[in-house]
N, C-alpha and C positions, 0 to 999 in steps of 0.2 A: 714424441718418437720420430724416427726418420725412416728411410726406405729399407726394404728387405736387404738391399745390397750391403747395408751397414751391419746387418746381422740382427736387427731388432724384429720382433715377431708380432707386434700388435700396437694398438694405439688406444689412448684414453682421450675422450673429448668431454667437453662440458655438456650437460643436458640441454641447456639453451642453445648451444651451437648446433646440435643435432636437429633440434626443433626448427631453427632458423634456416637450415639447409634443406629441409623437406620441400619447401615450396619451389625453389629454383631447380629441382632435379634430383633431390635426395642425396644423403651422405653415402648411400650405397654405391653410387656410380664412382665416387671419389675413392672409396675403400677398394673397389674392384680394380680401378685404374692403377693403384699403387700396390695391390696385392697385400694389403694390411688388414687383418681382421680387427674388428672392434672388440676390445676386451672389456671396457668399462666406461662409465660416464660419471663425472663429478657433478653432483646435484646439490646445489646450495639449498638448504632447507631451514626454515625457521623452527628451531627446537624449543626456544625459551618462552615464547608468547602464546599462551593457550588460545587467545582470541584469533590467532592466525593459523592455528593447528590444522583445521579442516582444509582450508585453501592451500596451505603449504604442502600438506601431504598429497592432495589431489594433483598439484603441479608436479611434484616429484614422481608420482605414479604415472603421469602422462609421459614424462621423460623415460621412465622405466619401460613403458610399452614400446617406445622407439628403440631402446637398447635391445630389447628382446627381438624386435622385428629384424634387426641387423645382427642377430646371433651373439650379442654381447652376453656377459656373464655376471658382471658385478655392478652394483649401484653404490658409489662412494658418497656417503652422506656427509656433506660439508656443513658444519654448524654456522649459524648466523653470526655476523659481527656484532659486537657490543662495545660500549665505552669502557675499556678495561680499567681505567682509573677509578671508576665508581661502581664497577660491576660487583653484585652480590650473588655469587654462585649459589650459596646455600638457599637463598630465597627462591631460586628458579630450578633447583636440581630436580624436584619431583616432576615439573612440567617437561624438562628435557628428557627424562627417562620415559615418561608417559608417551611423548611424541615418538621417541625412538622405538618403543615397543609396538605402537600402533602401526607405524610405517614399516617396521621390520616384518611384522606378520603379513602385511599386504604384499610387500615385495617378495617375501619367501613363497607366498602362495602363487606368485607368478612364475616361480621356478628360477628366480634370480637370487643372488646372494648380496644382501645389504651389509655394508661395513661402515662403522663410525670412523671418521677421519678427523682427529683432533687438529686444531690449527691455531696459530697465533692470531690474536686480535678478535677471537670469537668467544662464544659462551663456553667452549671447552678448550682450554689452552694449557693450563699448568699440569704438573704431575698429579697433584692432589685432585684436580677436577677430572682428569682422565681416569684415574683409579676409581674415584667415587662413582662415576657413570658406569664404567665397565663392571664394577662390582654390584651395581644395582639393576642394570638392564637385564632383560630376558635374553640370555645368550643363545637360546635355541633359535631366535629369529633375528638377532642383531650381532654381527661379528665385528672384528676390529681390522681396520685398514690404516695402520699408522703411517704418518709422514715423518720419516726419520730426522730430517733436518729441522722440521718444525718442533719436534721434541727437544732437540739440542738448543735451538734458538729460544724456546720457551723455558729453558732452565732445567730440563729433565735429562737424565742419563738414558739415551735411547736404547742402549744395550740392555739395561735392567728392565725397562718397560717392555720391550719385546720378549725378554726372557720370562717375565711374570705373566704375560698374557699370550704366550706363544700358541696354545691350542686354539685361540680365537683369531689369530692372524690369518686372514684369507686373501689379503691383497696388501700391497705396500708401495709407497712412494720412496724410492731409495735415492737420497740426496746427501750432499755434503754441505758443511757450513764453516765459513772462515771468519765471518764478521767484517769482511772487507767492504769496499765501496761498490764494487760491481755486483750484479745479480742480487740486489737487496741483501747482501751479506752472505749469500750462498756461493757455491763454487763448483767446478767440475769434480767428479769423484776422485778421491785420493789427494785432493789439495787442501783439505780442511781438517776439522777437529773430530769428526765422527769416526768411530771405530768401525769402518765398513766391513773389514774381514770378520769381526765378531758377529755382525748381523748376518752376513752371508753364511757363516758356519751354522748358525741356528736354523736358517732356512734350508740348508742342504738336506735333500731327500724328502722334503715336505711337498705335498701336492695341493696347494691352495686353489680355491675356486678361481681366483684371478692370477696375478703375476707379481713378481718383484719388478716394479716399473721404474726405470731410470728417468729422472726428471731434473730439470734445472730452470728456475725462473729466469725469464729472458727480457725484462724491460731494460731500457737504456739506463746506464751505459753497459753495452754488451761488447766486450773487446774483441771477440772472434765470432765468426758465423756459427749458426746452430749446427751445421753439419760437422764443423771442426770439434764442437763440444761433444757431439755424438761419437766421433772417432776417439776422442780422449777417454770417454767413458768406456767404450768398447775395449780399448787397449788396457785400461786399468783393470777391468774385469777379467780379461784374458790373463793378466799377470797374477790374478788371484786364483787362477785355475778354472775359471768359467769358460766353457766351450760354446762356440757359436756355429750352428749348422749353416750351410749355404742354401739360400733360397733363390728362386728365380722370380 
């Protein structure tokens, strides 16, 4: 996210980023300086290895405590990476669901909303894996925070996935995907293959615990500065009828 002057209303950080910034003066000072509320934190969690379940959940809960400290609302549960070429999802499905249920209850008990965030290269990537987990998990304590472009890149139809699980969608990474060389194949909103208007239409009028969060991966090569990408995203959303209030 960028500054309030660009019209964006909050920020998502990584759990380990918030932890790392605690010692030198806390992330709170930075949030206050830029007048940006903390909405959520992406928390990488090992879901597939039962031997790591206890420690992984404890780590994520520690990050959740920091999110709550700074008035955040959502814990984005990022699945652990796996060797996709040899990955046997069915052999690990029960462990993934068990970890999500245990973690989800603990985070919910803290007054926060946990959301599963499927991601390419992880133990929950494909359409079938995403559906299998969401259909088996305890949705009273674990919601869905889809990454739209990751669904597209992973071979899913993001519009259909969001439609099928819309009641569970409590947070979202709104991105576009072109398959080009820049941005790991992703691209600014409106320049790729994702049917962004259809996604926005489904989210219209809903009040999720989190937000529909504009995001764009930014490793090199990055052809334009981040602030320009933010302006491109804002202009595209305005063209779709999304309004932005002025903030100081």
